[in-house]
C-alpha positions in Angstrom: 7.0 -17.5 0.4 8.4 -16.0 -2.6 5.9 -16.4 -5.9 6.7 -19.1 -8.5 6.3 -17.6 -11.7 8.3 -21.5 -13.2 5.8 -23.1 -11.6 2.8 -21.4 -12.3 3.4 -21.1 -16.2 4.0 -24.9 -16.2 0.3 -25.2 -15.1 -0.6 -23.4 -18.4 0.0 -25.7 -21.3 -0.7 -22.7 -23.8 1.6 -21.0 -22.9 4.2 -23.2 -24.4 2.9 -22.9 -27.6 4.9 -21.5 -30.7 2.9 -20.2 -34.4 6.6 -20.4 -36.7 8.6 -21.1 -34.2 7.3 -17.9 -32.4 6.2 -17.7 -28.8 2.8 -16.7 -28.0 2.5 -14.0 -25.7 -1.2 -13.5 -24.1 -1.8 -10.2 -22.9 -5.3 -10.6 -24.3 -6.4 -11.7 -21.2 -9.6 -9.3 -20.0 -11.5 -11.3 -22.6 -10.6 -14.5 -21.5 -7.6 -15.8 -19.6 -5.9 -19.2 -20.7 -6.5 -22.3 -18.6 -4.3 -24.8 -16.4 -4.2 -28.5 -17.2 -6.3 -29.4 -14.2 -9.1 -26.8 -16.0 -9.3 -28.6 -19.3 -8.7 -32.0 -17.3 -11.9 -31.6 -15.3 -13.8 -30.8 -18.1 -12.6 -33.7 -20.2 -13.4 -36.3 -17.1 -16.8 -34.8 -16.9 -17.6 -35.0 -20.7 -16.7 -38.9 -20.7 -17.6 -40.2 -16.9 -21.0 -37.7 -15.8 -21.9 -36.9 -19.6 -25.6 -36.7 -18.4 -28.5 -34.4 -17.7 -29.4 -34.0 -13.8 -31.9 -35.8 -11.4 -31.4 -39.3 -12.9 -31.4 -42.6 -10.7 -28.4 -43.7 -12.9 -24.4 -43.4 -11.9 -23.8 -40.8 -14.7 -26.7 -38.6 -13.5 -25.9 -38.5 -10.0 -21.9 -37.9 -11.2 -23.7 -34.7 -12.7 -25.8 -34.2 -9.6 -22.3 -33.9 -7.6 -20.3 -32.0 -9.8 -22.9 -29.1 -9.8 -23.3 -28.7 -6.3 -18.9 -29.0 -6.0 -19.1 -26.0 -8.5 -21.2 -23.8 -6.7 -19.8 -24.3 -3.6 -16.7 -24.1 -5.2 -17.8 -20.5 -6.7 -19.6 -19.8 -3.1 -16.1 -19.8 -1.4 -14.2 -17.8 -4.5 -17.4 -15.5 -3.6 -17.3 -15.7 0.2 -21.5 -16.4 -0.5 -23.6 -17.5 2.2 -24.8 -20.0 0.4 -24.1 -22.2 -2.9 -27.7 -22.3 -3.2 -27.1 -18.4 -3.7 -24.8 -19.3 -6.6 -26.5 -19.2 -10.4 -24.9 -20.5 -13.3 -25.1 -18.9 -17.1 -23.3 -18.9 -20.4 -22.0 -15.9 -19.2 -22.4 -12.4 -17.3 -24.0 -10.7 -20.1 -26.8 -13.5 -20.8 -27.2 -14.3 -17.4 -27.6 -10.2 -16.4 -30.3 -9.6 -20.0 -32.2 -12.7 -18.6 -32.0 -11.5 -14.6 -33.8 -8.1 -15.6 -36.4 -9.0 -16.5 -37.2 -10.4 -13.4 -35.6 -7.6 -11.6 -37.6 -4.7 -13.6 -41.0 -6.2 -12.8 -40.1 -5.3 -9.0 -40.4 -1.4 -10.0 -43.2 1.0 -11.4 -42.8 3.5 -14.2 -41.1 6.7 -12.4 -39.0 5.0 -10.4 -35.2 5.5 -10.9 -32.3 3.4 -11.9 -28.5 4.6 -11.2 -26.0 3.2 -13.9 -22.3 3.9 -14.3 -20.4 6.1 -17.4 -17.7 3.7 -16.1 -18.9 0.2 -17.3 -18.8 -2.4 -19.9 -22.1 -2.0 -21.6 -23.2 -5.9 -20.1 -23.6 -3.5 -17.2 -25.5 -1.0 -19.2 -27.8 -2.0 -22.1 -29.8 -4.4 -20.4 -31.0 -2.4 -17.3 -31.4 0.7 -20.3 -33.9 -2.0 -22.0 -35.5 -2.6 -18.7 -35.8 1.1 -18.2 -37.4 1.6 -21.5 -39.7 -1.2 -21.1 -40.9 0.3 -17.4 -41.1 3.2 -17.7 -38.5 4.4 -15.6 -35.5 7.5 -15.2 -32.3 6.6 -15.8 -29.6 8.7 -13.9 -25.9 8.6 -14.8 -22.8 8.3 -12.9 -20.2 9.4 -14.1 -16.3 9.6 -13.4 -13.5 12.1 -14.1 -11.4 12.0 -17.1 -8.7 13.2 -15.0 -8.4 10.6 -12.3 -9.9 7.9 -13.7 -12.0 7.9 -10.6 -15.2 8.3 -9.8 -16.5 11.2 -6.8 -19.0 9.5 -4.7 -20.6 13.0 -3.7 -22.1 12.4 -7.0 -23.6 9.4 -6.0 -25.2 11.2 -3.3 -26.5 13.7 -5.4 -27.8 11.1 -7.8 -29.5 9.0 -5.2 -33.5 9.9 -4.0 -36.4 8.3 -2.5 -37.5 6.9 -6.2 -33.9 5.0 -6.6 -34.6 1.6 -6.7 -31.2 0.0 -8.1 -27.6 1.2 -8.9 -25.4 -0.6 -11.5 -22.1 -0.6 -11.4 -18.4 -3.0 -11.9 -15.9 -3.8 -9.8 -13.3 -2.6 -11.9 -12.7 -1.3 -15.4 -12.4 -3.0 -18.2 -10.8 -0.2 -20.2 -9.1 1.9 -17.8 -8.6 -0.7 -15.3 -9.9 1.6 -11.9 -10.9 -0.3 -9.4 -14.4 0.8 -7.9 -15.1 1.2 -4.2 -17.9 -0.8 -4.3 -18.4 -1.4 -0.5 -19.0 2.6 -0.2 -21.2 2.4 -3.2 -23.5 -0.4 -1.8 -23.7 1.0 1.5 -25.4 4.9 0.0 -27.2 3.0 -2.2 -28.9 0.4 0.8 -28.8 3.4 3.3 -31.3 5.1 0.0 -33.3 2.1 -0.4 -31.8 0.5 -3.6 -30.6 -3.0 -4.4 -27.4 -3.1 -6.0 -26.0 -5.0 -9.0 -22.5 -5.2 -9.1 -20.2 -6.2 -12.4 -17.6 -8.3 -10.9 -16.0 -9.8 -14.2 -12.9 -7.5 -14.2 -12.6 -7.3 -10.2 -12.8 -10.9 -9.2 -10.0 -12.4 -11.5 -7.6 -9.8 -9.7 -8.7 -8.9 -5.9 -10.2 -10.7 -3.4 -14.2 -10.7 -3.3 -16.4 -10.9 -0.8 -20.1 -10.4 -1.2 -21.0 -10.0 2.2 -18.4 -7.4 3.1 -19.2 -5.6 0.0 -22.8 -5.5 0.7 -24.2 -5.9 -2.7 -27.9 -7.9 -3.5 -26.1 -9.5 -7.0 -22.5 -10.0 -8.7 -22.2 -11.3 -11.4 -18.4 -12.8 -13.0 -16.8 -14.6 -15.6 -15.0 -17.4 -15.3 -13.1 -17.2 -18.4 -11.9 -14.3 -17.4 -10.1 -16.2 -14.5 -8.7 -19.2 -16.0 -12.0 -21.4 -16.0 -14.6 -22.3 -18.8 -16.8 -19.8 -20.7 -19.3 -19.6 -18.2 -21.3 -17.1 -16.5 -22.0 -16.9 -12.6 -24.3 -14.7 -10.7 -24.1 -14.6 -6.6 -27.8 -13.0 -5.6 -28.9 -12.4 -2.3 -31.6 -15.2 -0.8 -34.3 -12.8 0.5 -34.1 -10.7 -3.1 -34.1 -13.5 -5.1 -37.3 -15.1 -3.4 -39.1 -12.3 -4.2 -37.9 -12.2 -7.5 -40.7 -14.1 -10.3 -38.3 -16.4 -12.3 -38.8 -16.3 -16.5 -38.5 -20.1 -16.6 -40.9 -23.3 -18.5 -43.4 -24.6 -16.4 -41.8 -28.8 -16.0 -38.4 -26.5 -14.6 -37.8 -26.0 -10.6 -39.2 -23.7 -8.7 -36.7 -23.6 -6.2 -33.5 -21.4 -5.6 -31.1 -21.8 -7.5 -32.4 -23.8 -10.3 -35.9 -21.5 -10.7 -33.2 -18.9 -12.7 -31.2 -21.5 -15.0 -32.6 -21.7 -18.2 -32.5 -25.1 -19.4 -29.8 -28.1 -19.4 -26.6 -26.1 -17.8 -22.9 -27.2 -18.8 -22.1 -29.5 -16.3 -18.9 -30.0 -18.0 -18.2 -25.9 -17.6 -19.0 -26.4 -14.1 -16.6 -28.8 -13.2 -13.5 -26.2 -14.9 -15.2 -24.1 -12.9 -14.7 -25.7 -9.7 -11.0 -26.9 -11.1 -10.5 -22.8 -11.6 -10.9 -22.5 -7.8 -9.2 -25.0 -6.9 -6.1 -23.7 -9.3 -5.9 -20.6 -6.7 -6.5 -22.8 -3.4 -3.1 -24.7 -5.0 -1.5 -21.0 -5.5 -2.3 -20.4 -1.9 -1.3 -23.8 -0.3 1.5 -24.2 -2.1 3.1 -20.7 -2.3 1.4 -18.6 0.2 1.6 -21.6 2.9 -2.2 -21.6 3.5 -3.9 -24.4 4.5 -6.7 -24.6 2.4 -10.5 -23.4 1.8 -11.4 -19.7 1.8 -7.8 -18.9 3.8 -6.3 -20.5 1.0 -8.2 -18.2 -1.5 -7.7 -15.4 0.4 -3.9 -15.7 0.6 -3.9 -16.6 -3.3 -5.5 -13.1 -4.6 -3.1 -11.3 -2.0 0.0 -12.7 -3.1 -1.0 -12.5 -7.1 -2.5 -8.8 -6.4 1.0 -8.3 -5.0 2.4 -9.4 -8.1 0.2 -8.2 -10.8 1.1 -4.4 -9.2 4.1 -4.8 -10.1 3.6 -6.1 -13.6 1.0 -3.1 -14.1 4.1 -0.5 -13.0 6.6 -2.2 -15.0 4.2 -1.4 -17.9 2.4 2.0 -17.4 6.7 3.0 -17.0 7.7 1.7 -20.1 4.6 3.0 -22.0 4.9 6.1 -20.5 8.5 6.7 -21.7 7.6 6.3 -25.0 6.3 9.6 -27.2 3.3 10.2 -28.0 2.0 7.7 -25.7 -1.4 8.5 -22.9 -2.0 5.8 -20.4 -5.7 6.3 -20.2 -6.1 5.1 -15.8 -4.3 5.6 -13.0 -0.6 6.1 -13.8 0.7 7.0 -10.1 3.2 4.7 -9.1 1.9 5.6 -5.2 -1.7 4.6 -6.6 -1.5 1.1 -7.8 -3.8 -0.5 -5.0 -6.6 1.0 -6.7 -6.5 -0.5 -10.2 -5.9 -4.0 -12.2 -2.9 -4.5 -14.4 -5.4 -4.2 -17.4 -3.7 -1.1 -18.8 -5.1 0.7 -22.3 -3.0 3.5 -23.8 -3.8 6.0 -26.8 -1.1 7.1 -29.3 -0.8 10.7 -31.0 -1.1 9.3 -34.7 -1.3 5.3 -34.5 -4.5 3.7 -34.8 -5.5 1.4 -32.4 -6.4 -1.6 -34.9 -3.6 -1.6 -36.5 -1.2 -1.4 -33.7 -2.9 -4.4 -32.3 -2.8 -5.8 -35.7 0.8 -5.0 -35.9 1.6 -6.5 -32.1 -0.2 -10.2 -33.4 2.3 -9.8 -36.4 4.5 -10.8 -33.7 2.6 -12.9 -31.6 2.2 -10.5 -29.0 -1.8 -10.6 -28.4 -3.3 -7.6 -27.1 -6.8 -6.1 -28.3 -8.3 -2.5 -29.3 -11.2 -0.8 -30.1 -13.7 0.4 -27.1 -13.8 -3.6 -26.1 -17.8 -2.9 -25.4 -17.3 -0.1 -22.8 -18.8 2.6 -25.0 -19.4 5.0 -22.0 -15.9 4.6 -20.8 -14.6 5.6 -24.4 -17.0 8.5 -25.4 -15.7 10.1 -21.6 -12.4 9.7 -22.5 -13.0 11.2 -26.0 -11.5 8.4 -27.8 -14.7 6.5 -29.2 -14.9 8.3 -32.6 -11.0 7.7 -33.2 -10.7 4.2 -32.4 -10.6 3.4 -28.6 -7.6 2.2 -27.3 -4.8 -0.6 -27.2 -5.5 -2.9 -24.7 -2.5 -4.7 -22.8 -4.4 -7.0 -19.7 -1.1 -9.0 -18.4 -2.4 -11.3 -15.4 -0.2 -13.5 -13.0 1.0 -16.2 -15.7 2.5 -13.4 -17.6 6.1 -12.3 -16.5 8.3 -8.9 -16.7 10.4 -10.1 -19.3 7.0 -10.6 -21.4 6.5 -6.6 -20.8 9.8 -5.9 -22.0 9.1 -7.7 -25.3 6.2 -5.6 -26.3 7.8 -2.2 -25.0 10.5 -3.2 -27.3 8.2 -4.0 -30.2 6.1 -0.5 -29.8 8.5 2.1 -30.7 8.7 0.7 -34.6 5.4 -0.4 -34.6 3.9 3.0 -33.4 5.7 5.1 -36.0 4.9 2.7 -39.0 
């Protein structure tokens, strides 16, 4: 069945908003996507009908319990986790990572080593640097090539030693768009006896994610990057989670996963997460002919990845045709399988922030700067000059919207 862009766009009320008669074009999606009406409706229903804390004997509390449990099961389906009891919710990925790093750090001894990546968002860098500082650990860095925008995993082999305890890497870069071979990275780390922590914030919205196939020990993601509410989600391997001491208050549950969830959670957010996963399932059943469940999610992600490749190719072709523009990421037509559609670019003379501001005046939404990918921007040599302009189409965007961006850029860049 073909991808139906009109049917998709009809699910998102925000796509119809106009400002002073001018429609919005959302290319700011790597920082947060718009939500389908089903997500907003589910959150509203939770607030009206199940606005209570968990564990009570009354109807609204029982309803809240069911919402939380169903959200765990939905995320387990999306990530192919063995159990919903391994799904931990939090405010966002950064908060979850900072919180869990305190527990993980207690497993290590002074002189142990951790490996971090130069391609990651700082949320999967600095929490571990702080942990290493507090625990007396040595930090090693996995570099990437500024020419290919990819890792040479032989470098990882050289970094791994008998003292390596943890390897942290992103599923996809939020600046260059590179999809990393996390399966191989986790296999190498596991062979060395090290744990792995995968930042899936930029990969989960675009590629089929299977934590069991990846072989990682932890994977974090952010539902607001895949058409859900502002929430964070962590999957952790049960046998590893059970070894950690949770930082919690005394009355809080001691069992997984509640012991790692600090305080009262956003139940309305959980309702939105379940609805966001349901949105993917709707695509899989209505447009890819799948029956439902995990198979529908698989079919949806494969269909959407193929469509987003066409968007990325169209965008990159248009950008490279503009004098002075450099795409800071994989750009070969035969390599689109190795990147998500997030495309960052620089210009020989135009300042990224000014470009983003000028496009915003035309209601074209993009981001500029380092986008919290400090190590990436420094490796590419663009940190001091203002970073890059980041254009992040997703499957509710169209080639026509990309054409509007490309048509506006020459004048913006020459201003």
